[in-house]
C-alpha positions, 0 to 999 in steps of 0.5 A: 500500500505505501509503494502503490500509487493506487493504494495511496490514493484510494486510502487518502481519498477514503479516509478524507471522505469517511472523515468529512461524512463523520464531520457532517454528521456530527455538525448535523447532530449539533444543529438538530440538537438545537432545533429540537431544543427550539421545538420542545421549548415551543411545545412547552409554552404552547402547552402551558398557554393552552392549559392555563385558561382551562385550569383558571376555569376549573379552579374559579368554578370550585367551591371554596375549601376544595382539595387540590385535584389530580387529573386521572389518565383516560388510558395508560400512556407515556407522559413526557409533559407534566404540569401543576397549577398552584396559587400564589401561596404555592398550594397545588391546585391542579396536577396532571396524573404523573406529576410529581411536585417535588420535581417543580421548584418554587415559582420564580415568575413566568418564562423558562427554567432548568433543573438538573432533571427537567426543562420548565416553562411557567405562566400565570393569570388573574394577576398571579393568583393562579400559576401553571408550570409545565415540566419535560424530563431532560431525559426525554430530550436526550433519547430523542437527540440520541435516536436522531444521531443513531438515524443519521449514523447507521446509514453512513455504516452502509454508505461509507463501505459502499463509497469506499468500494466506488473510490477504489473502483474509480482510482483503479479505472483512473490508474488503468493507463498507468498500470498498462504502461507499467505492463508494457515495460515489465514485458520488455526484454533487455533487447528491446528498445522500441518506444513504449506506447504512452498515448492514453497516459495522464498529463501528470505522467505523460512527460515521464513516458516521453523522457523514457522513450527519448532515453530508449531511442538514445540507447537504441542509437548508441548500440546501433552504432556500436554494432555497426562499428564492430561489423564494419570494422570486422568486414573491412578487416577481411580483405587485408587479413586475406592478403596478409595470410596469402603473402605469409603463405608465398613467404613460406614456399619462397624461402629456403630458410627453415627459421624464416619458414617457422615465423612465416607459419606463426605469422600465418596462424596468428593471421588466421586466428585474427580473421576468425575473431573478425568473423566472430565480431560480425557473428556477435553484431548479426546476433545482437542487432539482426533479425531472429525471427521471420514471417514464415516457417522453414524446416530446421532439419535442412540448416542442421544438415547443411552446417554438419556437412560443412564440419564434416568436410573440414574435419574427419567425417566421423568426428560428428554424429547427427540425429534428426526426427523423421518428420519436418520441424518447422520453426520461424527462426531465421536459418541464417541465425540458426546456422550461426548458433549451430556453427558456433556450438559445433566449433566450440564442442570440436575445439574443446571436446575430446578428439577420441569421441564424436560430438553428438548433434540432436534435434528433437521433434519439439525444436530442442537442439542439443550439442554434446562432446566428450572431455573433462567435466568444467567446475560450476564456476567456469560453466557459469562465466562461459557465455561471457564475451571473450571467456575461455574454459582454460588459458591454453585454448586458442578460441576467440572466447566469442562462440558461446557469447554469440549462441547466448546472444541468439538464444536470448533474442528467441526467448529460449536460454542457452542451458550448459550442463557439465558433466553431460547427463549419463557420463562423468565428463563432457559438456552438453549444450541445449537450446530450444529453437521455439517460436510462435510457428514452431510445429512438428509436421 
């Protein structure tokens, strides 16, 4: 809740509305209480002024010496207003059936008065010889005020949860564009630097998206320039390197000095390693910036058979064993990218594997490619860094250190990670590389 903008808005708006409603209910209760006091005071005054003429007629019509009268109730009921009629000397002449004379203080003149338990109104007639006092228990007023307050609060008990739910839904609907923007960002891979759609963002968040897309554009330009430089540099090096290798080979054939021949052979070997490095750099640029998926599918067996055939022509035919399914395995992976991936896996396996055992290349019907070679097992720390650039299994290796990095780059762009296992399953040594050439169009026919 503390980190969620939706939670913060919902909580703050909900609490604010709740406090406002409770405050409004409290103020309304106070206003209603004041209005009730005025209504009850008016009722007290009206009652006294209506009863006084009747009491005067009753008192005047009595014979001298009659005792005070207590009016009997016609039927049982709650009497909230009680009254007493007294003479100038304070003697009770008439009273309601539930009146308690002890609750009525001494007459202090017409008007309102209050005791700890009652609200009173007094009036007089016949020059003060007949006096009436009407009383209402304060507990009655408190009970009515409490019922009014309960009537104000009870609807809020139902309204507040419904209103809070409506606030949550409204905030969620308002934050929906921000949530969609976040989901688009979370779905991005590290290599996807295209602009993030942000047309539906609110104006408060839109500048952030604009700045982010501008940053992505600058990063894409920088990475494209880097890849372009590496590819162009490697491409431009191929021609002078081929010329230098030809000159070294010519020097070897023309000289009769054994030492010069050895130096020319060393120069040729170094130039060939540099040529392989330039080729790997071009493949790395292709893996990181080229298109990996196509709009159509092709049979992976054709590409794998062609690449294995090339290596079979350069090495002994029994150095590579190939296992392919009988049915075509279709994939939308670019055949060039698949060929670069397998070529580097095979080159790595042949270069670092045992020369006494063949390298096994297997394509399964579900599109998983497995390349395994024999040899000593690699420790986990070495296995973990093999996919880094210019990383070699040992310092004695003459490889470029880019083969598995290229494979990992292509596999990552396909969405299928390169899995390296050493020792290979079912053996005490060797290395097995697995990558699934999956895609939306992958299927086994």
